[in-house]
Every structure is written in C-alpha cells, then in structure tokens.
N, C-alpha and C positions, 0 to 999 in steps of 0.2 A: 193452798192449805195454811192454816194459821200455824204459828210456832208451835204452839201447845201440842196441836194435832201431829205434827211431824215427829216430835220426839215421842209421843205415845204410840205412834206407829212403828217407830224403831224398836221400841221395847216389846210390842205386841208381835212383830215378826220374828221374835226369838234371838235378835242380834245381841241383846244385853239383858242380864238377869236385873239389874238396878242401873239407874243412870242419873247423874246430877249435872245440870247444865247451868253455866252462868253467861250472861249476855251483857255487854257493856257499850254505852255510847257517851256522848257529852251531856245527854239530858236525862239518863236513867240507866238503872241496874235492874235486870230481871233475873230471877232463878227458877229452875224447874227441876223437880225430883219424882221420878216414877219407877215401879218395879219394887224389889225387895233388896235389902242388903244380904239376905240369906234366903235360898230358896225354901218356900214352905213356912217362913216365919211370919209371913203377913206384916213385916215391919218396913215400911216405906223409908228410903234413904231420905237425909236432909241436906242442907247445905253445909252442915258440921260432920257429914259422914266423911270417914277416912278412906281413900284409896291409894292403892300404889300408882304413882305417876310414871314409872318407868323412866325413858330416856327424855322426858321433859327435864329430869334432873339436870341434862347437859347444859341447859340454859343457865342453871344456878352456878355450875361450875365455870362457866365463861365469865360471869359477873364477878365472882370471887377473883378470878385471875386478873381481869382489868382493874379491880379495887387495888390489888397488890402492886400492880404496874403504877397506878396513880400515887401510891404511896412510896415509890421508889425501891421496892424490894425485889422486883424483876422487871424484865422487858419481854414482851411477847416475841421479840426478835432474839432472846437469849437462846443458845444451844442448850438442849436438856442436860448436856453433859457438866453444865456449870453447876447443876443441883445434884446430879447423879454421877459422881466421878467413877463410880463403878461400872459405867457404860464406856469408859475410855476403851477404844479400840473395837468397839462393836459397830454393826452397820449404821446405828443412829449416830455415832460420832464420825464415821467415815464420811456420811452424807449430811452432816451439819443440820441434823433435824432440830427445830425449833418448837417452842411453845406454841407459836401461832400455826406451825404444821399440825400439831396434835389437836388444837382447837378448831381447826377447819377441815378435819379429816383428809388431809392432804400429806401426810408424814409418809405415805408409801407402805405404812405397815399392813401386812397380810393378817387379817382377823383370823380366819381359818382357811384350809383347803375347802375346795368345792365339795369333796365327799364328806367331810366333816360337817359342812353346813347342812347338805341334805340329811345326813343322818340325825342331826339336831331339830331340823324341821319336822321329821318324820316321828321323832321321839315327842316333841310337843304336841303333835297333832293326835298321834296314836293313844299317848298315856298322859298327856297334859304336863309332862315334866322334863326340863332341860337336862343333858348330862355333860354340860360344859363344865368339867371339873377345874379348869384354869380359873374361872371366876370365883372359886371358892378358896383360892389359895391364901395363906397369910401374906403380909406385906414382902417379907424377905423372899419367900418362894415366888412370888409375883414378879418382883423385879428381877430375880436371877433368870426367870423364864423369859421375860420380855427382852433382856439383854442380849439373848442367844437368837433372836428372830431376825431374818433377813428380809429387807425391804423389797417389795414387789415393785415399785415405781420410784422414780426420782422425787424428792420431796418437793411439792409445789405444783406437781404436773397433772396428777389425777385425782379425783374425788373418791374415796373408799372409806365408807362408813365404818367406823372402828369404836368398840366399846372398851377394847384394851387401851387404845389411846388416850381417851378420856379418863380410864381408870389410871393410867399413869400420870396424867395431870394432877389428879386428885392427891396421889402419893407424893408429887413435888410440892404442892401446896401445904400438905401436913408437914413436909419437912422443913420448908422455909418458916413456918410459922410456929411449930411445935404444938400445934392444935389439931384435934380430930376433925375429919371433914364434916362431920355432923356438927359439932360446935362451930365450925366456921360458918356453916349454912345459917344456923340458928342465931349466932352473934351478930353477924356482918349483914345478912340480908332479912332474916325473919323478925328480928327484934327491931330493926329499923321500919319495916313495914307493918308492924303490929300482926304478923302472921304467927299465931300462938299455937296452931296445931299442925304444924309442918316441920318435918325432920325425918331421921331414920329410926332412932331409938326412941320411939313413942307407942310401941305395941302395947306395954303393960299400962301405962296411964290412960291410955284411949281404946282399952279392949271393947268397950261397948259401942264405941262410934266406928270401930273398923269393920268394913265390909268384907264378906267372905268372897273369894275370888274364884272363878270358874274356868276351866280350860276350854279350848277350842271345841271338844267334844262335850261339853257342859257337865263335867265332872269336877268336883271340889279340888282346888288346886292348893298346893303349898304356898306359903308367903315368901317372898323373894328374899333370899339370903345370899348375897354376893359380895363379901368383904373385899375382894380384889378390885372390884370395878364399882364401888359405892358411887364415886363421881360420875359415873356413867347412868346410873338407873335405879337407885337405892331409895329415893325420897317418897315419903307418904304425905299426902295433902288432902283438902277439902276444898270445895267450890268457893266457900267463903274466902279462904285464904287465897286461892289463886286468882279470884276477882281483885284483891288488893295487889298481888304481883302484877296483873295486866294493866290495872289502872297507873301503876307506877310506870310500867313499860311503855304505855301510851303517852305519858307525861301529864295524865290528867291529875295526878296526885305528885306534887313537886316534894321531893325528900333530897337528903344528902347523896343518895344513889342516882339521881337524875342524870347527871354528867355520864355515869357509867352506862346507863340504859340507852342513851343517846349515842355514845361511841359505839356500842355493840350494834345498834341498828344502822349506823351509817358506814361500817366497813362493808365493802363489797368484795366478793370473792367469786371468780368464774373459771374454775378449772375445768377440765374435760370431765364430763358425766358418763360414767359407763352405761351401756345399754340396759344392763340389769336393773339399775335404779331408775333409768326412765320407765323401763317396763313395770316396775313395782309402783311407782307414782300414778302410773296411768290406770293401773288396775284398781287403785284405791279412789278414782275419781278426781285427781288433780294432776298438775303438770309441774315440773320443777325447772327454773331457769338460772338460778344462781344462790349465793348463801351471804347472810350476814354473820356476825360473830354471834353463835348461840341459836340462829334461826335459818331455816330454810325460806326460800323465796319462792311463791307460787303465783305466777302470773293469772290473773281472774278479771276477764273483760277489761282489758287495758290498764288494770290496777294490780299493783303488787301486793300480794298478801303474805306477811310474816308469820310462820308457824313453827311448831315442833310437835312430833308425836311421842307416844310412849306405849310399851307394851312389856308385860311381865308374863308369868305364867298362868295368872288369873286375871288380869286387868287390862284394859286398853284405854288410851287417853289421847286427847288432842287439845291444843291451844292454838289460836290464830289472831291476827290483828290487821286491821285494814287502817294504815296510817292516813290515808286521804281524808276518810270521815271519821276518824278517831273512834273506831268501834273495835269490839274483840269479842271472842267466845272461848269458854273453856268447857269440855266434856270429859267427865270422869265416868267410867263405867266398870263393873266386876265381872267381865267376860273377855278372856284373851283371844288374840288374832281376830277381832271383828273391828276393822277399821272404821274410824268415825271421822275421817278427814273431810269428806264430802258433806256428811251432815253439819260439820262446824262451819264450813264456808256457805253452806245453804242458810243457816240460821242467822248469820251475819247479815246476808242480804235480806232475809225476812224481817228481821228486826228493824233495818233501816227503811225499808218499804212501809212497814207498819206506822212509823213514826212520821213518815211523809203523809200518810192519809189523815 
C-alpha cells in the first residue's frame, strides 16, 4: 500500500479526525494532510495547522538543559538541591537526585499511585478530561508538593515515566535563567531553527490555525493547560516546524544546536524497564530497548529507531528517526489516545522503499 493510502486509511478508520504527516530523508521532504481540523467544518489541515504535541515537549526540555550545560550554567550530574535549596532534607536530597536522573526518568519519583492512575485513565476515556489537579499548580505550590514526595526506587535503577520530573526540570531551568520556559523554547530552539509557529503561548495569535482536539470518545476536548508541567507536555507546533526540528536532529541541517542534538542522541541509558511499560509499547506496535537523552530507542529489524510520542486530552503525536538511513517521520493528529507509533515507523519504511524503486 502506498504512503498516501496508508494515511488516508488511518483517517477513514476513525482513528483521527484530522492528521498531518511529515516525512524526511536525505533526498526529499514529503507532507500529507487529511481529514478536518474541526468536525463538520470541511476544512482540511495543512502543514501549518497547529496541534498540541504533548510529551514530545520533553525532547525540547532535554535540548535546553544540555545547552545550559554547554554554557557552564549547570551539569547534568548536579544534584537538584543545588538549584532548589528548599528541597534540602527531602527524599530527593537524601538520595542525591540529579538533573540526569530527572531527564532519563530514573529519579525514582512516583508519579501517582496505581489507584489514582486508573482513576485518571477512566476520567479521560469516559469524559475526555483529566482530573490531575497537581498539573495545574502554580510554581510555588508545585515545588512544595514535589518536595514532600517519597522516592519509589533508588535513583538510576528503574525507568519510571514521569511528567512531574520533567515539570521539575522546567522550573529549574526557569530559575537558573530568569526566563519563562516558553521564552526559553522560542529563543534558544525555535529562533535558531526558524520554527515560527511553535511554543506554548500562541493560542490567540494562531487561533485560525489551531486544530480542535477530540477525546478518546470523539467529543470535543479542552485545550491543554498544565502550568506545573509545561516542560513535560505543553508545546504546540506544526508539521512544517517539526520537519525543521527533525532535519536538525538528523544532522541534515547544521546549526549551532547540532552539537547538542548529537550529544542527546549518543547518550545511552539502559535501566530496568517495568513490565507495565513493556506491555504498553507492545500494545501500540513497537518494542522498547533503551533510552537516549530525550528519546526512546525502538529496535526495528536490526535498526534502532529513536522516537518520542505525545498525548493530551484531545491530541496524539509521534516523531521518530532512523539514523542509519537518515530518515524521519512526524505525525500530528487531533484525536486523543489513538497511538500513531506503528503508523510512524511504517511510513518511514514505506518512504524508503518508494525511494529505492
């Protein structure tokens, strides 16, 4: 099946209301847009349509942190109490939790109890809205809350995905620089890569380009507003901009950020992966072997694919890179909890096969 048909079939199956796709390799860039930016509008998305990219934001946060390390403002091995003295005496202090632990999801921080997690999933599935009030805390309340948490594992030993951990990194970056997270992303990444339509506070200026999100049950969803964990999942972007991001990540576009991208790709981390995460990745059609800074590593036919997904109350996204043949894909959709991981890896394969013929 040709790439175009694969994407159209995905939309026709009801898995996405609208979808925007960008495919990249050394010889070409392809974009595809299907469906609607809002149900019943008849308006097809474009490569400049804005979507919430959810946890793909974490890759941006990692890049910012490494930038500041290169400038001598921090080290990934710094304990977080160096920047958050109010955490002195906390479990984070007693266990010497570092920035590296937070960026690799190995700090030992327990996001929420199993009962709370199940409650949140039920809420999102049934009414399309999360009830995680901690994500809406202001900075002071968020830091006070985090400082009281007890670690579930010894730092560095077990991989436990944590939005709270990345939210904490964002607050540390803001404190070090005296700059908002949104401005850090725009000034230090987007301006360098000419990503003019990427950021958090872009709703008003880009109202016409912003797609409407839909919940798992296909009901119109609220836009994501989680100030406590902005650095974990609050960025909005377009396929046009994310193509520029992936071009730079692959090394096809050389910029002053190139050493940072290379550093992030080359750091390898292989902590113990819980069965729950292995089950999740298998359920969305991929496997998980290890981690780079800001990227998951998925083995695919003897080749490691670097990728990251994202999801909010109304959007799902995925980006991935095959470093061996310098190809990449980004998929942005306005439908929640409809994983597009398998679609992304399939499209990379399809693009490379088409180019071989």
